[in-house]
MIROLUM-327431 format. One line per field, with one value per residue: x, y, z of N, C-alpha, C in turn; residue number from 0. Coordinates in steps of 0.001 Angstrom, whole numbers. Layout:
n.u = [X/...]
n.v = [Y/...]
n.w = [Z/...]
ca.u = [X/...]
ca.v = [Y/...]
ca.w = [Z/...]
c.u = [X/...]
c.v = [Y/...]
c.w = [Z/...]
num = [NUM/...]
This chain:
n.u = [6024/8415/8552/9700/12374/12403/10780/10931/11634/9635/7524/3804/2703/4366/3622/1622/1762/3290/1928/-300/1401/2330/166/-1074/656/254/-1911/-1831/-96/-1738/-3795/-2275/-2121/50/2225/1723/4015/3853/5177/6289/4133/2857/4835/4726/1866/2318/3537/1864/-405/994/1924/-527/-1379/79/-465/-2848]
n.v = [-17207/-15567/-12381/-11371/-10924/-8652/-6949/-6973/-4858/-3011/-857/-896/1188/2194/-341/-297/1918/1433/-694/565/2321/567/-606/1781/2034/-85/332/2860/2036/398/2514/4202/2813/1318/-1012/-4195/-5936/-8715/-10432/-8739/-7117/-9355/-9580/-7462/-7313/-9335/-8641/-6755/-7992/-9638/-7435/-6361/-8859/-8690/-6448/-6869]
n.w = [10989/13052/14850/17195/17968/16459/17597/20222/22197/21625/23270/23864/23121/20772/19412/18432/17021/14881/13832/12591/11064/9227/8340/6662/4893/3369/2506/1179/-689/-2276/-3081/-4573/-7070/-7401/-8616/-7261/-5198/-4098/-2316/-469/195/1623/3521/5120/5958/7706/9602/10234/11541/13452/15103/15884/17295/19677/20838/21791]
ca.u = [7541/8412/8816/10259/13459/11888/9755/11564/12045/8536/6090/2522/2211/5118/3674/488/2113/4316/984/-808/2278/2248/-1159/-1141/1720/-316/-3322/-1282/434/-3164/-4315/-1383/-2425/1546/2019/1649/5138/2978/5952/6435/2985/2972/5751/4236/570/2722/4158/1062/-896/1865/1829/-1786/-1580/1208/-945/-4196]
ca.v = [-16118/-14663/-11317/-11335/-10195/-7386/-6142/-7405/-3715/-2132/-1044/-1355/2296/1445/-1695/351/2950/585/-1043/1856/2808/-774/-601/3159/1781/-1180/1001/4149/1283/7/3736/4820/2439/817/-2381/-4987/-6993/-9450/-10941/-7363/-7128/-10343/-9748/-6023/-7816/-10374/-7526/-5750/-9124/-9871/-6137/-6149/-9589/-8403/-5467/-7528]
ca.w = [11087/14592/14585/18285/17653/15232/18254/21491/22804/21586/24253/23310/21871/19996/18756/18043/16024/13854/13083/11974/9699/8065/7330/5918/3743/2532/1781/191/-2143/-3700/-3777/-5308/-8110/-7763/-8841/-5692/-4701/-3218/-963/125/621/2741/4977/5807/6170/8674/10473/10990/12211/14682/16300/16644/18292/20961/21635/22470]
c.u = [7344/8904/9782/11395/13288/11439/9909/11019/10748/7870/4805/2257/2924/4388/2132/774/2744/3265/-178/208/2156/1164/-1367/-437/1153/-1441/-2743/-613/-543/-3802/-3687/-1531/-868/1193/2532/2895/4504/3778/6241/5682/2445/3564/5228/2818/1039/2800/2788/96/-346/1816/513/-2076/-1014/300/-2030/-3998]
c.v = [-15334/-13357/-10949/-10720/-8972/-6322/-6002/-6246/-3026/-1998/-931/-335/2191/478/-1166/1366/2639/-283/-685/2396/1734/-792/622/2690/703/-188/2004/3307/737/1470/4496/4058/1700/-816/-3092/-5841/-7762/-9979/-9896/-7323/-8128/-10299/-8473/-6433/-8759/-9161/-7033/-6808/-9310/-8411/-5981/-7601/-9299/-7522/-5702/-8404]
c.w = [12014/14081/16093/18351/17125/16845/19895/22454/22869/23086/23531/22496/20831/18658/17931/16732/14882/13080/12089/10697/8860/7774/6151/4585/2995/1619/777/-1269/-3111/-3763/-4688/-7101/-8547/-7939/-7365/-6057/-3657/-2010/-72/1101/2316/3742/5678/6605/7510/10140/11649/11859/13513/15476/16707/17757/19660/21701/22773/23466]
num = [0/1/2/3/4/5/6/7/8/9/10/11/12/13/14/15/16/17/18/19/20/21/22/23/24/25/26/27/28/29/30/31/32/33/34/35/36/37/38/39/40/41/42/43/44/45/46/47/48/49/50/51/52/53/54/55]
């Protein structure tokens, strides 16, 4: 899945901040004992991985 259109205009700091927000959102969902919507979880995880890759 490509997120180039989603992140095209982001600079490195924005990519890092978005990755932090996405990862914190995933962690908070788990910590709050929320029922995990796995398709949404995977989408967020992919966005996080994409942001992380684009920064490195």
